[in-house]
N, C-alpha and C positions, 0 to 999 in steps of 0.2 A: 343415561345407563342408571344411574342411582336411582331414577323416577320410577323406571322400568321396573326392574329388581324388588325394591321396595312395592309397587303398583301388584305384584304376582306374589309374593308372599307376604302379603298383609290385605289383598284382595280388598283394595282401593282405588277404582275405577276413575275417580278425580286424575290420580296421582300418576295414572297410564295414560288418558285423555294430553294430558301435558309432555309427557313422554316421547307420546308420538310427534307433537307440533314439535318439539324441539330436534327430532332424530329428524324429520325433512327437512328442517333448515338446516343442520347437520351434513346431511345428504347433499344440498345443494352446494353447500360452500366445499367438500372435502371430493365433491367430483371435479370442480372448478379448481382447485389447490394440488390436486394431485394428476390430474391431465400434464401438469406442469414440467413433472419429473421426470418425462420422458425426453423432453427437449432443454432440461436445464442440469449442471451438473450441482445436487445438491452438498453440503455436509452431512456431518454422519446427524446433526439435531433435523434434519428437513425429514431426513428417512427415517428415522426413529420417530418424529410427528406423527409423518403419514402413516407408519405401519402400527402406532398404539390406536388410533381414526377407525383406521379399517377394523380393525382388533374389536375396540368395542361395539363399534357396528355389526360388526357378526354375532357378540354374544347380545345386542340388539335382538336380534331378528332370535337368537335361542331362547330368546327370554322370554318374547311376545308370542310366540310358533301355539298355532291353532291347529286343529285338529283338518280345519277345514281347508290349509294349508297345501295338504297335500292331495292332489288327485289319487282317485286310487289305484290305478291304472298307472299312475309314476311312480317313481322310485324315492329309497329315501334321499339319492343322489342329487336330488334335483329339487333339493329345499333351500330357500333363498338364501339363506345364508354361506351358502357354497359361493355363493357372485361375490360378496367380499371375501374368503379365501382366496379365491383367484386372481385378486386385488392387490392381494396383501405377498401372492409371488410374483405379479408384472411390478407389483417395486423393489422386492429383495433382488430379482434380476438384475434393475437398475443398480444395485448398489453392488452387486458382482461382478458385472460388465464394467465398474468402473477402472480405468489402470489404476488410477491413484486411488484409491477403496481404504480409507481409516479401517483402523482394527474393530472388526466386529462387538458391536457392541452388548449388552445383556439384553434388551427388546430383540435386538438381530438375532439371536441364538435361543432366544423363548418364539419367536414368529416361523425358525425354521421347526424348532419340534414340533408348534403345532400344525404347519402342512406335511411331515412326515406324515402325522398321526390323521390328518385329513385325507391324504392317498389312500393312506390303509381302509379306511372307513368308507371311501368311494370308489375301490379296486383304482385305483389311476397308480399308472407306475410312477417312478420318482424320477424328474430327469437330470442327466450329470452332473450338471452343475452343482448341483443339490448336495449331491452325496455326502462329498468328503467335508466331516463333522467340524473338524481343524481349521478349517476355513471361519466356521462361520464360531469360533469362540470354544467347541468343546474341549475338555481337558481331560486327563486321568483316569479313573475310572470311569466316567461320563463318557469321555472318549469313549474306551472300549465297548460300552454299553450301546452306543451310539451306531459303530461300525454293525453291530450284530441284530441292532432293530431295521440299519434300513436294508441292507440285506435278510432280511427276513418278507419285510412288506414288500420288496420287487419277486422276492419269492414264491408268497401270498400272490403276486398279480397273476405271475406265471401258471403256477398251480390252478388257479381259474381261470385262466384262457386257454391252457390247454385242454382242460374238463366240456368247458364250454365247445372246442373248436374238435374234440377227437379226434385229434391227428397226430400224438404226440410218434415219436421212434425211440425205440428200444435205448438205444447208446442216451437217448438225452432225457429218459425217462431213470436209467441209473447215475446222470449227472446230479438231477434236480433230488435224486434219494439221498445222494451220498453228501449234495450241497445241509439237506434237513440237517442228516446226521454231523454234522461241521459245528450246525448254529447250533444246535444242542449241546454238545459238547461244549464251545466255545461259551456258555454260558453257565456252565459246571466247572469252567473254570474261572469264568470271573468270579462269581461268588462266591469262589476258596480265600479274592483276596481280600475280604471284607475284611476292616479292625474289628476287634474284639469284640469292642463295645455295643459293634453292629447286631450280635446276636439276641438271638430270644432262647424266653424259656415257655413251657409247656404248662398248662395247667389243666385241673380238672372241674367245671363245677361240680355244685355240690347241690343247689339251690333248683330243687324238683322243677320241672316243666316238660312240655312237648318239645320234643323234637323234631323238623327245625322247626327255631321260631323265630320272633319278629327281630328283633338282632342277632341270635347267637345261629348259627347252622347245627352245629354241636354241640355238646356240653363239656369241649374240649378247646381250648383259645390258646394264641401263642402273647407273650406276654413281649414288650420291649422299651429299653430303660427311659426310649424318647419315641414318638408318636411320628418322626420325621424319618426312625428306622425302617417300623414299618412300614411307614411310606417306599420306602426303595425295595425293603423286600417282597412287597407286591406289586411291583414295577417287574422285578425278577419272575415270580410265579405267571405274573399274565402273559413275558414275553415268553416264554417256556410253553405256556398253552398253546400261544400264536404260532409257535414252531413243529410243535406235536402235532397241534390240529392238519396243520401246512401238508405234514408231512404225512397223514393218514390220506389227505386227499391224493397226494403224489403217489400214496403205495395204491391205491384204487385205481388210477390213473393207470396204473405199470402193471395191474395184474393180470392181464389178459395179453402181457409180455413177457411175464416171469417166463424164466424158464426153469425155475425150484420154489416150489410153492412151497415148502417146509419152510427154507429160509424167509419165505415172500408173506408166509402164516404167522411165523416166529417176529417178525419185525413189526407188524401190524398188531401183535399181542402185545411188544414192550412200549411201542409208542400209545395203546392204549391205556397201558398203567403208570406210566410217566405222566400223561395227561391226566387223570385221575387222583395222581399223587399234588401234582399242581394244583386243580384245581380248589381239591381239600384242606392243601396249606392255603391257599387265599382265604379259603371261609371261613377259615380257623385265624386266619391274619388281622383281618377287614374290623373284627368289635376291636381289635388296640388299635387300629389305626383310626378311632373313631371316638376313641375312648369311653368305652362302653364298660371297662370296669377298670379299676385300680387295683394292683396286684404290691403287695408293701410286706415285707420278712417281718417276718414276728419275731418280737424281744425278749430275749430271756429263755429261748427256748434249746432244749437239750440238742436237738437233729435241727437241722438247716430249715426251715416251713415258710410257708407263705400265704400270708390270707388275701383271700380274691375278694373284693366289694364290688359289688354292681353299682355300674351307674340308672339312681331310676329316675333320671331326668331326662322327655322325652328328646327335648332338642336337641339337635349337633350344632356343632359350632361350623360358619361356615368355612371356616380355613381349614378345619381336616376335613369336610364332605374335597372341598375341591381338590386331597390329595389320593382320595376314593377315587374319584367318577372314571378315570380313565381305565386304571386295573380292572372297573366294574362294566363296562364296555362293553372292553374286550373277551372278557366273561360269559356275559350277557350274549353277546352275538355267533361265540362256536361253536363248531360243528363239531359231534363227538363226545360232549358233554352233556352228563347226565340230565333229565326235563325236568328233574325234581329241583334238582340241585340251582339247573339255569333259571326255573323262574324263581328261586331265592333270590343269586345276584340281581335280578330286572327288578322285583322288590324291592333292594338294597337302593339301585341305583334310581329311582323312580321315586324312595324316600330324601335321595341326597338331592335330588331335583326341585322338590317342596322347601328344602333348604338354601341354595344357591338360587332359585326362582329363575330354573332352567325350565321352559315349557318342554323342550322335547325330553329333557331326562325323566319328566313330570309325568310322560304322557307313556312312558317304555309300556308299564304291566297292560294297558289299555291299547294304544295303537299298534300296526303295523312294525316290527322291529327289524332292524338290520338283520342280513347272515356274512359270517363273515370267512 
């Protein structure tokens, strides 16, 4: 995996060749080892090892992605990396079905999170056994977020299916509309429980520039005391974007069935307004997550002032890039986003792909991209 990332980020063909040879050997070994999972009861270390191997193989496929890997007639869901996600799902099911299973490990928890995300990207419904995050180690604020996320993924799947079939009843359309409203309200309530230290401040950039710029969409930014807090807010912004984009689709489906056009149109306007606010908030928050500037209080000032210093280093730290990938993946894929802003989201995602070495992300600006 390290060789593959190095070859991609440093344009080193010899490392790419060596990575490919090692991957082929690992694939054969992994297939033999993982096949035993279905016929034996393993302890948590065996499950963790299998999940970690499958995860790394999936990452390898994402890193080595080439445009020729995807037939123009195929969809994003046919990428080879998804085969490894399916394998991880099967391994995780073995752990779940074991009556004497041990408590979920960190790897089990993270694997489930990744599988939920991949299900959203491929528009797949979540199996019932994967729904309860508490079984997989989610707790407190993370568990509350997880419950909202799981419901949002399934609601998205149902909304897409109904639009394709075009056969939803009035009662079902109302139920979906109510659920979308409940999810948005749940997210509003969830964010009120954040510790005060997680809060952010808004600043205006004084440096003259053309907006949107390479690193800033607006001359306004949110600053956080820690990039980790920025990452949490970005998860919130992107999930509310998903919920409201899904809600718009549901309202579109229910439009011919609506008995009150005034209420229906008002709901659409409110939904579009929330989507715009969340989209703008994410664009304003991303620079803080990627540490594109530094906010420092001005000493000996009569009034509270903050000095903003831009980060002129073009390189983005990989650990910061990883935190921003998922929110930008969602934002760059949703319906109902301003086209100019969505192009900026995709440009940011492509830049992060160059940092992390993921070929799938690096081609975001040039290759066909998913639509959620």
